[in-house]
N, C-alpha and C positions, 0 to 999 in steps of 0.2 A: 211642131217640137211642145217643147213645154214652156207653160207665158206663170209667174204668179208675181202678180202686185200686191199692193199695199197702196192703202190710199188715203187720203186726210180731203174729209169735205168740210165746209162751212157750217153753222150750224142751221140756216135756211135749204138745208141740202134735200132734195128730194128722191125719190128712191130710182129715178129714170137717169139724175144728178150720178149718183153710186154706180148706175150698171154701165153709163158711158166711160165713167174714166177707169172702172174697172176692165173692164173691156175693149174698150177705142171702137166704142160702136154706136156711129146717132143715132142710128132708130135703135134704142135698145127691143129685144126682141119679145112677144108676149110672153108675159112670167105674172103670178101673185107672191106675194111675198107676204110673209105670217108674222103681225106681233099680237102676242099675246090670243093665238091662235085664232085670228083675224084677219081677213084679208087686208092689205092696207094700197090705197089705190097708186098707178105707178106717179103720178104726181103728188100726192101728199109730201108735203113736211116729214123728213126722218126724226122719230122719236128720242130723244136725247140719250135717253139709256133703255137700246135696243137690243134683244135676239132677233134678228132676221134668217129667220130661211125662206128660199127661194126655190117654188118651185115650178119646175117649170115642164113642158113636153116639147113635141115639133108640133109647128100647126097643122091643121086649127084650133087644135084642145088644148086647154090647162085643166089642171087639178087644182082643186081650192080647198082645202083642209078650213073644218070648222069642228068647236069645242064634240060637236055629237057626232063627226061622221067626216064622209068626203064627197064632193063631186064634182062631176065633169062638166067644164063649161066650155062653149066656143069661144075663142078668144077677139075675134073681127066683131060680133057682133056688141057686148057680148049679153050670150044668153046661157041658160040653165040646158045640157041635155041629157044629163041622168043624174041622181043618185048614184053614190058608188058604195057605200061602205058606213051604216047606222052604229052609231054605237061609238063609244070611248076608245082613244089607242093609244099605243104605246111608241110606234112606228107606223111612217107612210112613205115610201119611196114607189119612183118610176125612173124603170127602164129608161136607159141614155136612146137605144136606137126602134125602140118598139112599144105599141099600144100596150104596155103590161104595167102592172103594178101589183105594191104589195106588203099588206097591211100585217099590223100585228094585234092584238085584240087588247086589251087589258088581263083576259084571263091568257095570254099566250097562245090564242089561235093563230094559225099564223094562214093569210086567205091570199091565193095571187088572183086577180082580176082583170080579163080583155077590156080595156079602155073602149075601143071602140062599139060592143054592144053592150056593154055595160055588168056583163055575164059574171061569176065566178068561176073560174077553172079550177082550181082545186083549194082544200083545205084542208089544213095538218096541223099537230103540234110537235113542236122540237123534244125533242128526248132530252133535257138539260133544263139549267135553272132560270130564274127568270132573264127573259132577252133585254141586251142593252142594245142591241143593236142591229140590222139587218143593209146588206144591200144586193143589189141586183145584176148580174152581167149586162152587157149592151141589148143581147138581143132580147132578154128576158129569160131566158132557157133555165139559168141556176140562179140558186140562190144563197148569200151565204149565211147564215145568223150565230151571233154571237151572243151569250151569256152569260153573267154578270161572277158566274164559276171561270169564267174565263177559257173556254173551250168553243169551237166554229165547227159547226156543222155545215157540210155542203147539200144542196138538197136540188131535183128537180123537179124543175117548176109545168114542167107537163106532164111530168110521174104522180107527182105530190110524191115521190121516192125517196128517204136518202142518199147517201150516196157514197159522204165518209164523214169522218170526225178525224178534227185539226187539233192537235192539245197544241195549243200555241202561246197561254197565256196571254191571251188577248180578246182586248174589248171589242173591236171593231176589225172588221177587213172591208177589201176591194174583190171582184170578180175580174180576168183578165175578156178581152173581146171573145178571144176563143171558147171561155170556157173552162180552156185546161188549168188556170194555174188562179192562186186564191193571194193574194198578201192581209198580213195580219199585223197589228199594232198594238201595243197596249202598254202598261204603269209601269212595265218592268225595262225599257226601256231599249229595246228590241224589236225592229218589224222582219218579218219570216215569208219568204216567197216558201208555198206548199207545193203543193202536185194533188190536185184537185179529183183526182183518181183514186188515188189510197190516201188522201192526207199527211203524206211522208213531207219533211221539211227536208227541202233542197237547196238551201240554204239562208245563213244569217244575213243583215244587209245591215250592216255597220254597226258602231258602235254610237248610240246616240246620246250618254251622256243625263238621260233625264225621259222622261212618260212622250210615248211618242202617240201626239194625240191624232193625227191622218194619216192614213195612205190610201196613194190610188195607181194604176197605172195610166200611163200616157205613151203617147208615140207609137198606137196600134201594140203594145202591147209589150212594146221594146222596153221602156224605162221606165221605173218606177219613183211615185214622188211621194216624202215621208216630211211630214212639220212637227218641229219637234219643241216641249216647254221650252226650251232655252232657244225660243223664237229663231231658230235655226232652218229654213226647206233645205232640205238635201234630194239630187236628185242622182240614180242608179243606177247601172246596166243590169236590165232583169239577167240577161243569161250567166255574166259570170260573177256579179255581185258588186261591179267597182261602182265607187264612188266618182262620179263624173262633176257634180257641182256641187257644192254647199254655200247658200245664200244667208248671211244674217241680214234678218229685219231688225232696224234701227229706230222705227216709231212706235211711243207708248203707246201703251192700251194693245187689246187682242187684234192681230193682224189682218186683214181681208186677204184671204187666197184665193186665187180664180188660178184652175188650172186646166188647159185644154189639151185633149192629143187629135 
């Protein structure tokens, strides 16, 4: 199912404490948290004002992001396995269920990487304005790339070919497990479910009453979860667009959202 939680921790809390609270996991999975582009050790105190990005990959590898590139590390040792990408980048994402990563360089070149070998599978340039965000399907086969001009392009990571454009007034997107659907979200207050073959809008998901900052698939693609600037998390049925649940987050500050499928 969908799991959403908001956590408040004491000032002395560590990253491990945060992961345990957010995931209900006594033994946090191997991960690297990024603070100012530098790794934050699992048991180091959390910075008082920190935007933390946790980058995970199924054991035994993790991806570490530095100011000047990405590296693949063995989680258990830990030891450096190989450099992956050298240079400054705008975006770096890792597939949820495959050893695939995608990077967007400062010049907007998109590259798809094999994390097992370190080889670059594909490199291409999206046909749009400056890139705002990117997402991979769980199997790493497709990428949704959103631009500042609010167009989302869907690409085949295997062929390096553009599949379609989604004109969704969106700044971010997510790809379903099967790669056949895309959900987009943006500042106009609407999330849209798009057909990944044609770019056609299948349905709009509710009136959010404010910018939609986050959208993702859950329940093997049967549900869509959105987070709005009004601090409400909504769960929709992907097939019908019906609102299944709305949760109002009550704590002050930015919420920690954990979504698992």
